[in-house]
DSSP file (Angstrom, degrees, kcal/mol; ACC not computed):
  #  RESIDUE AA STRUCTURE BP1 BP2  ACC     N-H-->O    O-->H-N    N-H-->O    O-->H-N    TCO  KAPPA ALPHA  PHI   PSI    X-CA   Y-CA   Z-CA
    1    1 A M              0   0    0      0, 0.0     2,-0.3     0, 0.0     0, 0.0   0.000 360.0 360.0 360.0 110.3   81.7 -174.3  284.6
    2    2 A A        -     0   0    0      1,-0.0     2,-0.9     3,-0.0     3,-0.2  -0.649 360.0-144.2 -91.2 141.0   79.6 -172.3  282.3
    3    3 A R        +     0   0    0     -2,-0.3     4,-0.1     1,-0.2    -1,-0.0  -0.769  31.4 161.0-105.2  87.9   79.5 -172.9  278.5
    4    4 A F    >   +     0   0    0     -2,-0.9     3,-0.7     1,-0.2    -1,-0.2   0.832  69.9  53.7 -77.8 -32.2   79.1 -169.4  277.1
    5    5 A G  T 3  S+     0   0    0      1,-0.2    -1,-0.2    -3,-0.2    -2,-0.1   0.780 113.1  41.0 -75.4 -27.5   80.2 -170.2  273.6
    6    6 A K  T 3  S+     0   0    0      2,-0.0     2,-0.3    -3,-0.0    -1,-0.2   0.157  79.8 132.6-108.8  18.3   77.8 -173.1  273.0
    7    7 A R    <   -     0   0    0     -3,-0.7     2,-0.4    -4,-0.1    -3,-0.0  -0.546  31.8-176.8 -73.2 128.9   74.7 -171.6  274.6
    8    8 A R        -     0   0    0     -2,-0.3     2,-0.3     2,-0.0    -2,-0.0  -0.980  18.3-140.2-132.4 121.0   71.7 -172.0  272.3
    9    9 A D        -     0   0    0     -2,-0.4     2,-0.4     1,-0.0    -2,-0.0  -0.563  19.8-130.4 -77.9 140.5   68.3 -170.6  273.2
   10   10 A R        +     0   0    0     -2,-0.3     2,-0.3     2,-0.0    -1,-0.0  -0.730  62.3  66.5 -91.5 141.3   65.4 -172.8  272.3
   11   11 A G  S    S-     0   0    0     -2,-0.4     2,-0.3     2,-0.0    -2,-0.0  -0.821  80.7 -61.7 139.8-178.7   62.5 -171.3  270.4
   12   12 A F        -     0   0    0     -2,-0.3     2,-0.1     1,-0.0    -2,-0.0  -0.753  41.1-127.7-103.5 147.0   61.6 -169.8  267.1
   13   13 A T     >  -     0   0    0     -2,-0.3     4,-2.0     1,-0.1     5,-0.2  -0.453  29.3-108.1 -84.2 165.8   63.1 -166.7  265.5
   14   14 A L  H  > S+     0   0    0      1,-0.2     4,-2.3     2,-0.2     5,-0.2   0.880 119.0  53.2 -62.5 -39.0   61.0 -163.9  264.3
   15   15 A I  H  > S+     0   0    0      2,-0.2     4,-2.0     1,-0.2    -1,-0.2   0.873 107.1  51.8 -67.0 -37.0   61.7 -164.8  260.6
   16   16 A E  H  > S+     0   0    0      2,-0.2     4,-2.2     1,-0.2    -1,-0.2   0.915 111.0  47.8 -65.2 -42.3   60.6 -168.4  261.1
   17   17 A L  H  X S+     0   0    0     -4,-2.0     4,-2.5     1,-0.2    -2,-0.2   0.898 110.6  51.6 -64.4 -40.6   57.3 -167.3  262.7
   18   18 A M  H  X S+     0   0    0     -4,-2.3     4,-2.3     2,-0.2    -1,-0.2   0.883 109.5  50.2 -64.6 -38.0   56.8 -164.8  259.8
   19   19 A I  H  X S+     0   0    0     -4,-2.0     4,-2.3     2,-0.2    -2,-0.2   0.929 112.0  47.0 -66.0 -45.1   57.3 -167.5  257.2
   20   20 A V  H  X S+     0   0    0     -4,-2.2     4,-2.2     1,-0.2    -2,-0.2   0.926 113.4  47.8 -63.6 -44.9   54.9 -169.9  258.9
   21   21 A I  H  X S+     0   0    0     -4,-2.5     4,-2.4     1,-0.2    -1,-0.2   0.894 110.9  52.3 -63.7 -39.7   52.2 -167.2  259.3
   22   22 A S  H  X S+     0   0    0     -4,-2.3     4,-2.1     2,-0.2    -1,-0.2   0.908 109.4  49.0 -62.7 -42.0   52.7 -166.2  255.6
   23   23 A L  H  X S+     0   0    0     -4,-2.3     4,-2.3     2,-0.2    -2,-0.2   0.904 110.8  50.4 -64.6 -40.8   52.3 -169.8  254.5
   24   24 A I  H  X S+     0   0    0     -4,-2.2     4,-2.3     1,-0.2    -2,-0.2   0.924 110.4  49.7 -62.8 -43.8   49.1 -170.2  256.6
   25   25 A L  H  X S+     0   0    0     -4,-2.4     4,-2.4     1,-0.2    -2,-0.2   0.876 109.8  51.2 -63.4 -38.0   47.7 -166.9  255.1
   26   26 A I  H  X S+     0   0    0     -4,-2.1     4,-1.4     2,-0.2    -1,-0.2   0.929 111.1  47.7 -64.4 -45.1   48.4 -168.1  251.6
   27   27 A L  H  X S+     0   0    0     -4,-2.3     4,-2.1     1,-0.2    -2,-0.2   0.892 113.0  48.4 -64.1 -39.5   46.7 -171.4  252.2
   28   28 A V  H  X S+     0   0    0     -4,-2.3     4,-2.2     1,-0.2    -1,-0.2   0.906 108.6  53.5 -66.7 -41.4   43.7 -169.7  253.7
   29   29 A S  H  < S+     0   0    0     -4,-2.4    -1,-0.2     1,-0.2    -2,-0.2   0.784 113.1  44.7 -66.8 -25.0   43.4 -167.2  250.8
   30   30 A I  H  X S+     0   0    0     -4,-1.4     4,-0.9    -5,-0.2    -1,-0.2   0.855 114.9  46.8 -81.5 -38.1   43.4 -170.2  248.4
   31   31 A S  H  X S+     0   0    0     -4,-2.1     4,-2.4     1,-0.2    -2,-0.2   0.806  99.7  64.9 -80.1 -29.7   40.9 -172.3  250.3
   32   32 A I  H  X S+     0   0    0     -4,-2.2     4,-2.6     1,-0.2     5,-0.2   0.933 103.7  45.2 -63.6 -47.7   38.2 -169.6  251.1
   33   33 A P  H  > S+     0   0    0      0, 0.0     4,-2.3     0, 0.0    -1,-0.2   0.896 113.9  51.0 -62.8 -36.5   37.1 -169.0  247.5
   34   34 A A  H  X S+     0   0    0     -4,-0.9     4,-2.0     2,-0.2    -2,-0.2   0.900 111.1  48.6 -65.1 -39.4   37.1 -172.7  246.8
   35   35 A Y  H  X S+     0   0    0     -4,-2.4     4,-2.0     2,-0.2    -1,-0.2   0.926 111.3  49.0 -64.8 -45.9   34.9 -173.2  249.9
   36   36 A N  H  X S+     0   0    0     -4,-2.6     4,-2.1     1,-0.2    -2,-0.2   0.882 110.7  51.4 -62.4 -38.2   32.5 -170.4  248.9
   37   37 A Q  H  X S+     0   0    0     -4,-2.3     4,-2.4     1,-0.2    -1,-0.2   0.883 108.5  50.9 -66.2 -38.7   32.3 -171.9  245.4
   38   38 A S  H  X S+     0   0    0     -4,-2.0     4,-2.0     2,-0.2    -1,-0.2   0.870 108.9  51.7 -68.6 -34.7   31.4 -175.4  246.8
   39   39 A I  H  X S+     0   0    0     -4,-2.0     4,-2.3     2,-0.2    -2,-0.2   0.922 110.6  48.7 -64.2 -44.3   28.7 -173.8  249.0
   40   40 A L  H  X S+     0   0    0     -4,-2.1     4,-2.5     1,-0.2    -2,-0.2   0.915 110.6  50.2 -62.1 -44.3   27.2 -172.1  245.9
   41   41 A R  H  X S+     0   0    0     -4,-2.4     4,-2.1     1,-0.2    -1,-0.2   0.885 110.1  51.1 -62.7 -37.8   27.3 -175.4  243.9
   42   42 A A  H  X S+     0   0    0     -4,-2.0     4,-2.2     2,-0.2    -2,-0.2   0.920 110.4  48.3 -65.4 -43.5   25.5 -177.2  246.7
   43   43 A K  H  X S+     0   0    0     -4,-2.3     4,-2.4     1,-0.2    -2,-0.2   0.905 111.8  50.0 -62.9 -41.1   22.8 -174.5  246.9
   44   44 A E  H  X S+     0   0    0     -4,-2.5     4,-2.4     2,-0.2    -1,-0.2   0.880 109.5  51.4 -65.8 -37.3   22.3 -174.7  243.1
   45   45 A S  H  X S+     0   0    0     -4,-2.1     4,-2.1     2,-0.2    -2,-0.2   0.910 110.8  47.8 -65.1 -42.5   22.1 -178.5  243.2
   46   46 A V  H  X S+     0   0    0     -4,-2.2     4,-2.8     2,-0.2    -2,-0.2   0.901 110.4  53.0 -64.3 -40.9   19.4 -178.3  245.9
   47   47 A L  H  X S+     0   0    0     -4,-2.4     4,-2.6     2,-0.2     5,-0.2   0.928 108.8  48.8 -60.7 -45.7   17.6 -175.7  243.9
   48   48 A K  H  X S+     0   0    0     -4,-2.4     4,-2.2     1,-0.2    -1,-0.2   0.911 113.2  47.6 -61.1 -42.2   17.5 -178.0  240.8
   49   49 A Q  H  X S+     0   0    0     -4,-2.1     4,-2.4     2,-0.2    -2,-0.2   0.915 112.3  48.8 -66.1 -42.8   16.3 -180.9  242.9
   50   50 A D  H  X S+     0   0    0     -4,-2.8     4,-2.9     2,-0.2     5,-0.2   0.911 111.7  49.2 -63.4 -42.6   13.6 -178.8  244.5
   51   51 A L  H  X S+     0   0    0     -4,-2.6     4,-2.5     2,-0.2     5,-0.2   0.914 111.1  50.0 -63.2 -42.2   12.4 -177.4  241.2
   52   52 A F  H  X S+     0   0    0     -4,-2.2     4,-2.1    -5,-0.2    -2,-0.2   0.927 113.5  46.0 -60.7 -45.1   12.3 -180.9  239.7
   53   53 A Q  H  X S+     0   0    0     -4,-2.4     4,-2.5     2,-0.2    -2,-0.2   0.929 113.5  47.6 -65.7 -46.5   10.3 -182.2  242.7
   54   54 A L  H  X S+     0   0    0     -4,-2.9     4,-2.4     1,-0.2    -1,-0.2   0.910 112.9  48.8 -62.8 -42.0    7.8 -179.3  242.7
   55   55 A R  H  X S+     0   0    0     -4,-2.5     4,-2.1    -5,-0.2    -1,-0.2   0.897 111.6  50.0 -65.0 -39.5    7.2 -179.5  238.9
   56   56 A S  H  X S+     0   0    0     -4,-2.1     4,-2.5    -5,-0.2    -2,-0.2   0.915 111.4  48.2 -64.3 -42.6    6.7 -183.3  239.2
   57   57 A L  H  X S+     0   0    0     -4,-2.5     4,-2.8     2,-0.2     5,-0.2   0.874 109.1  53.3 -66.9 -37.3    4.2 -182.8  242.1
   58   58 A I  H  X S+     0   0    0     -4,-2.4     4,-2.3     2,-0.2    -1,-0.2   0.923 111.6  46.5 -61.8 -43.1    2.3 -180.1  240.1
   59   59 A S  H  X S+     0   0    0     -4,-2.1     4,-2.4     2,-0.2    -2,-0.2   0.924 113.2  48.0 -65.3 -44.9    2.0 -182.5  237.2
   60   60 A Q  H  X S+     0   0    0     -4,-2.5     4,-2.6     2,-0.2     5,-0.2   0.922 112.4  49.4 -61.7 -44.5    0.8 -185.4  239.4
   61   61 A Y  H  X S+     0   0    0     -4,-2.8     4,-2.8     1,-0.2     6,-0.5   0.922 111.1  50.0 -59.5 -45.6   -1.7 -183.1  241.1
   62   62 A T  H  X S+     0   0    0     -4,-2.3     4,-1.1     1,-0.2     5,-0.4   0.904 114.0  43.9 -62.9 -42.7   -3.0 -181.9  237.8
   63   63 A L  H  < S+     0   0    0     -4,-2.4    -1,-0.2     2,-0.2    -2,-0.2   0.881 117.7  45.0 -71.7 -37.2   -3.4 -185.4  236.4
   64   64 A D  H  < S+     0   0    0     -4,-2.6    -2,-0.2    -5,-0.2    -3,-0.2   0.918 124.2  31.2 -71.7 -44.2   -5.0 -186.8  239.6
   65   65 A K  H  < S-     0   0    0     -4,-2.8    -1,-0.2     2,-0.3    -2,-0.2   0.499  98.5-128.0 -95.1  -5.0   -7.4 -184.0  240.3
   66   66 A Q  S  < S+     0   0    0     -4,-1.1    44,-3.0    -5,-0.3    45,-0.5   0.741  85.4  77.6  56.5  26.1   -8.1 -183.0  236.7
   67   67 A K  S    S-     0   0    0     -6,-0.5    -2,-0.3    -5,-0.4    -1,-0.1  -0.957  84.1-113.8-156.0 146.3   -7.3 -179.4  237.7
   68   68 A A        -     0   0    0     43,-1.5    47,-0.1    -2,-0.3    -9,-0.1  -0.461  41.7 -97.0 -78.0 150.9   -4.0 -177.6  238.3
   69   69 A P        -     0   0    0      0, 0.0    45,-3.1     0, 0.0    -1,-0.1  -0.410  22.2-146.7 -65.4 144.9   -3.2 -176.4  241.8
   70   70 A Q  S    S+     0   0    0     43,-0.2     2,-0.3     1,-0.2    -2,-0.0   0.696  80.5   2.4 -85.4 -20.6   -4.0 -172.7  242.3
   71   71 A S  S >> S-     0   0    0     43,-0.1     3,-1.0     1,-0.0     4,-0.5  -0.953  78.7-102.7-153.3 168.6   -1.1 -172.3  244.6
   72   72 A L  H >> S+     0   0    0     -2,-0.3     4,-0.9     1,-0.2     3,-0.9   0.778 116.7  68.0 -67.8 -24.7    1.8 -174.3  246.0
   73   73 A D  H 3> S+     0   0    0      1,-0.2     4,-2.7     2,-0.2    -1,-0.2   0.774  86.9  67.5 -65.7 -24.9   -0.2 -174.6  249.3
   74   74 A D  H <> S+     0   0    0     -3,-1.0     4,-1.9     1,-0.2    -1,-0.2   0.856  96.2  55.3 -61.5 -33.7   -2.7 -176.8  247.4
   75   75 A L  H <<>S+     0   0    0     -3,-0.9     5,-2.2    -4,-0.5     6,-1.1   0.878 110.3  45.1 -65.5 -37.6    0.1 -179.4  247.1
   76   76 A V  H ><5S+     0   0    0     -4,-0.9     3,-1.2     4,-0.2    -2,-0.2   0.934 112.8  49.3 -70.7 -47.2    0.5 -179.4  250.9
   77   77 A Q  H 3<5S+     0   0    0     -4,-2.7    -2,-0.2     1,-0.3    -1,-0.2   0.821 110.6  50.9 -64.4 -31.6   -3.2 -179.5  251.7
   78   78 A A  T 3<5S-     0   0    0     -4,-1.9    -1,-0.3    -5,-0.2    -2,-0.2   0.516 116.3-114.7 -84.1  -5.3   -3.8 -182.4  249.3
   79   79 A G  T < 5S+     0   0    0     -3,-1.2    -3,-0.2    -4,-0.3    -2,-0.1   0.655  79.9 124.4  84.9  15.6   -0.9 -184.4  250.9
   80   80 A Y  S   <S+     0   0    0     -5,-2.2     2,-0.3     1,-0.2    -4,-0.2   0.768  83.3  13.5 -77.0 -25.6    1.4 -184.4  247.9
   81   81 A I        -     0   0    0     -6,-1.1    -2,-0.3     1,-0.1    -1,-0.2  -0.991  68.8-133.5-149.6 146.2    4.2 -182.9  250.0
   82   82 A K  S    S-     0   0    0     -2,-0.3     2,-0.3     1,-0.3    -1,-0.1   0.929  87.0 -13.9 -69.5 -45.3    4.6 -182.3  253.7
   83   83 A Q  S    S-     0   0    0     -8,-0.0    -1,-0.3     0, 0.0   -10,-0.0  -0.987  76.6 -94.3-153.7 156.0    5.8 -178.7  253.4
   84   84 A I        -     0   0    0     -2,-0.3     9,-0.1    -3,-0.1   -11,-0.0  -0.579  49.8-121.4 -71.1 126.8    6.9 -176.3  250.7
   85   85 A P        -     0   0    0      0, 0.0     2,-0.2     0, 0.0    -1,-0.1  -0.311  26.4-103.0 -69.1 154.3   10.8 -176.4  250.7
   86   86 A N        -     0   0    0      1,-0.1     7,-0.3     5,-0.1   -36,-0.1  -0.528  33.9-111.2 -71.6 140.8   12.7 -173.2  251.2
   87   87 A D  B >>> -A   92   0A   0      5,-2.5     4,-3.5    -2,-0.2     3,-0.8  -0.659  27.1-146.6 -68.5 116.6   14.2 -171.7  248.1
   88   88 A P  T 345S+     0   0    0      0, 0.0    -1,-0.2     0, 0.0   -44,-0.1   0.733  94.0  54.2 -64.6 -20.3   17.9 -172.3  248.8
   89   89 A M  T 345S+     0   0    0      1,-0.1   -45,-0.0   -46,-0.1    -2,-0.0   0.785 123.8  23.7 -83.9 -27.2   19.0 -169.1  247.1
   90   90 A T  T <45S-     0   0    0     -3,-0.8    -1,-0.1     2,-0.2     3,-0.1   0.631  95.6-131.3-109.7 -20.0   16.7 -166.8  249.2
   91   91 A G  T  <5S+     0   0    0     -4,-3.5     2,-0.3     1,-0.2    -5,-0.1   0.604  73.4  99.3  80.6  11.6   16.2 -169.0  252.3
   92   92 A S  B   < -A   87   0A   0     -5,-0.5    -5,-2.5     1,-0.1     3,-0.5  -0.953  64.7-147.3-131.4 148.7   12.5 -168.6  252.3
   93   93 A N  S    S+     0   0    0     -2,-0.3     3,-0.4    -7,-0.3    -1,-0.1   0.462  95.8  65.8 -91.6   0.1    9.6 -170.7  251.1
   94   94 A S  S    S+     0   0    0      1,-0.2    -1,-0.2    -7,-0.1    -8,-0.1   0.381  83.7  73.5 -99.6   4.5    7.5 -167.7  250.1
   95   95 A T        +     0   0    0     -3,-0.5    -1,-0.2     2,-0.1     2,-0.1   0.435  63.2 119.1 -99.4   1.6    9.8 -166.5  247.3
   96   96 A W        -     0   0    0     -3,-0.4     2,-0.5    23,-0.1    23,-0.2  -0.450  55.4-145.9 -63.6 136.4    8.9 -169.2  244.8
   97   97 A T  E     -B  118   0B   0     21,-2.4    21,-2.9    -2,-0.1     2,-0.3  -0.903  13.5-157.6-105.4 135.9    7.4 -167.6  241.7
   98   98 A V  E     -B  117   0B   0     -2,-0.5     2,-0.6    19,-0.2    19,-0.2  -0.822  11.1-135.0-114.2 150.9    4.7 -169.6  239.9
   99   99 A E  E     -B  116   0B   0     17,-2.6    16,-3.0    -2,-0.3    17,-1.0  -0.919  14.6-152.0-104.8 123.9    3.5 -169.4  236.3
  100  100 A Q  E     -B  114   0B   0     -2,-0.6     2,-0.4    14,-0.2    14,-0.2  -0.837  14.5-159.0 -93.3 127.8   -0.2 -169.5  235.8
  101  101 A E        -     0   0    0     12,-2.5    12,-0.3    -2,-0.5     4,-0.1  -0.850  20.9-158.1-109.5 144.3   -1.2 -171.0  232.4
  102  102 A D  S    S+     0   0    0     -2,-0.4    -1,-0.1    10,-0.1     2,-0.1   0.725  75.9  81.6 -85.7 -25.5   -4.5 -170.4  230.6
  103  103 A S  S    S-     0   0    0     10,-0.1     2,-0.3     1,-0.1    10,-0.3  -0.429  84.1-117.6 -80.2 158.1   -4.0 -173.6  228.6
  104  104 A L        -     0   0    0      1,-0.1    -2,-0.1    -2,-0.1    -1,-0.1  -0.759   8.0-146.1 -98.8 141.5   -4.9 -177.0  230.1
  105  105 A M  S    S+     0   0    0     -2,-0.3     2,-0.3    -4,-0.1    -1,-0.1   0.805  80.9  22.2 -77.8 -29.8   -2.3 -179.7  230.6
  106  106 A S  S >  S-     0   0    0    -44,-0.1     3,-0.6     1,-0.1    -1,-0.0  -0.881  78.7-112.8-134.6 167.0   -4.5 -182.7  229.9
  107  107 A V  T 3  S+     0   0    0     -2,-0.3    -1,-0.1     1,-0.2    -2,-0.0   0.861 116.9  49.1 -66.4 -36.2   -7.8 -183.4  228.1
  108  108 A D  T 3  S+     0   0    0    -45,-0.0    -1,-0.2    -3,-0.0     2,-0.1   0.587  84.5 114.2 -81.1 -10.2   -9.6 -184.1  231.3
  109  109 A Q    <   -     0   0    0     -3,-0.6   -42,-0.2     1,-0.1   -43,-0.1  -0.381  42.1-175.2 -68.2 137.2   -8.4 -181.0  233.1
  110  110 A Q        +     0   0    0    -44,-3.0   -43,-0.2     1,-0.2    -1,-0.1   0.827  62.0  36.0-102.0 -40.0  -11.2 -178.5  233.9
  111  111 A D  S    S-     0   0    0    -45,-0.5   -43,-1.5   -43,-0.0    -1,-0.2  -0.922  73.9-126.4-121.1 140.8   -9.5 -175.4  235.3
  112  112 A P        +     0   0    0      0, 0.0     2,-0.2     0, 0.0   -10,-0.1  -0.407  45.4 135.4 -75.0 162.0   -6.2 -173.7  234.5
  113  113 A G        -     0   0    0    -10,-0.3   -12,-2.5   -12,-0.3     2,-0.2  -0.782  52.8  -2.3-170.3-144.4   -3.7 -173.1  237.3
  114  114 A I  E     +B  100   0B   0    -45,-3.1   -14,-0.2    -2,-0.2     3,-0.1  -0.473  48.1 167.3 -69.6 131.5   -0.1 -173.4  238.1
  115  115 A S  E     +     0   0B   0    -16,-3.0     2,-0.3     1,-0.3    -1,-0.2   0.592  63.4   9.8-116.0 -20.3    2.0 -174.9  235.3
  116  116 A D  E     -B   99   0B   0    -17,-1.0   -17,-2.6   -58,-0.1    -1,-0.3  -0.981  57.4-147.8-156.1 162.5    5.5 -174.1  236.5
  117  117 A V  E     -B   98   0B   0     -2,-0.3     2,-0.3   -19,-0.2   -19,-0.2  -0.987  14.7-178.2-137.4 145.3    7.6 -172.9  239.4
  118  118 A H  E     -B   97   0B   0    -21,-2.9   -21,-2.4    -2,-0.3    14,-0.2  -0.907  35.2 -91.4-136.8 163.3   10.8 -170.9  239.5
  119  119 A S        -     0   0    0     12,-0.8   -23,-0.1    -2,-0.3    15,-0.1  -0.481  23.9-143.0 -71.9 147.7   13.2 -169.5  242.1
  120  120 A G        +     0   0    0     -2,-0.1     2,-0.2     2,-0.0    -1,-0.1   0.422  64.0 117.4 -90.5   0.7   12.5 -166.0  243.3
  121  121 A A        -     0   0    0      1,-0.1    11,-0.4    10,-0.1    10,-0.1  -0.465  52.4-157.8 -71.6 138.2   16.2 -165.2  243.6
  122  122 A E        +     0   0    0     -2,-0.2    -1,-0.1     9,-0.1    -2,-0.0   0.339  56.1 109.7 -98.9   7.1   17.4 -162.4  241.3
  123  123 A Q  S    S-     0   0    0      1,-0.1     8,-1.8     7,-0.1     2,-0.4  -0.243  72.1-109.5 -76.9 169.3   21.0 -163.4  241.3
  124  124 A I  B     -C  130   0C   0      6,-0.2     6,-0.2     7,-0.1    -1,-0.1  -0.835  32.9-127.0-100.2 137.7   22.9 -164.9  238.4
  125  125 A S    >   -     0   0    0      4,-3.6     3,-1.5    -2,-0.4    -1,-0.1  -0.150  29.1 -97.9 -77.9 175.4   24.0 -168.6  238.6
  126  126 A S  T 3  S+     0   0    0      1,-0.3    -1,-0.1     2,-0.1   -85,-0.0   0.707 124.2  56.1 -69.1 -18.9   27.4 -170.0  238.2
  127  127 A D  T 3  S-     0   0    0      2,-0.2    -1,-0.3     0, 0.0     3,-0.1   0.407 121.8-105.0 -93.3   3.9   26.6 -170.9  234.6
  128  128 A G  S <  S+     0   0    0     -3,-1.5     2,-0.3     1,-0.3    -2,-0.1   0.409  83.7 112.9  95.2  -1.9   25.6 -167.3  233.8
  129  129 A T  S    S-     0   0    0      1,-0.1    -4,-3.6    -5,-0.0    -1,-0.3  -0.689  71.7-103.0-101.1 158.5   21.8 -167.6  233.7
  130  130 A A  B >   -C  124   0C   0     -2,-0.3     3,-1.6    -6,-0.2     4,-0.3  -0.514  21.5-129.2 -76.9 145.4   19.4 -166.1  236.1
  131  131 A Y  G >  S+     0   0    0     -8,-1.8     3,-1.3     1,-0.3   -12,-0.8   0.798 107.0  67.2 -63.3 -27.0   17.9 -168.4  238.8
  132  132 A T  G 3  S+     0   0    0    -11,-0.4    -1,-0.3    -9,-0.3   -10,-0.1   0.660  96.8  54.6 -69.0 -13.9   14.5 -167.1  237.8
  133  133 A T  G <         0   0    0     -3,-1.6    -1,-0.3     1,-0.2    -2,-0.2   0.510 360.0 360.0 -95.9  -5.3   14.9 -168.8  234.4
  134  134 A W    <         0   0    0     -3,-1.3    -1,-0.2    -4,-0.3    -2,-0.1   0.500 360.0 360.0 -72.7 360.0   15.6 -172.3  235.8
């Protein structure tokens, strides 16, 4: 005895599948920009921390040796830092730009050298300033 009138196929209809796929696409389109923004904020945070550390080490080196380092490699050779960190915006440790000053940081300092360090990235940060000005 076959029940032809109450036969119900199991599965999803095309419209149900389209609705689910549309919802998934909407959620993905919302989450990708938020994810990219969080990656950018993380890189900027690492950049700020690296700049703070490098500037602090330059100052310590200058006060300890009574002369400023002539390059960032001087910090490594003197044992102030194990290695120069990569610039998170460029992905390379050779893109740091340094400022050479003619003035001396302390009274006991004999030779001028590096006084500041900046990122070599030419992009604009999320706050609207260039990374090279940080």
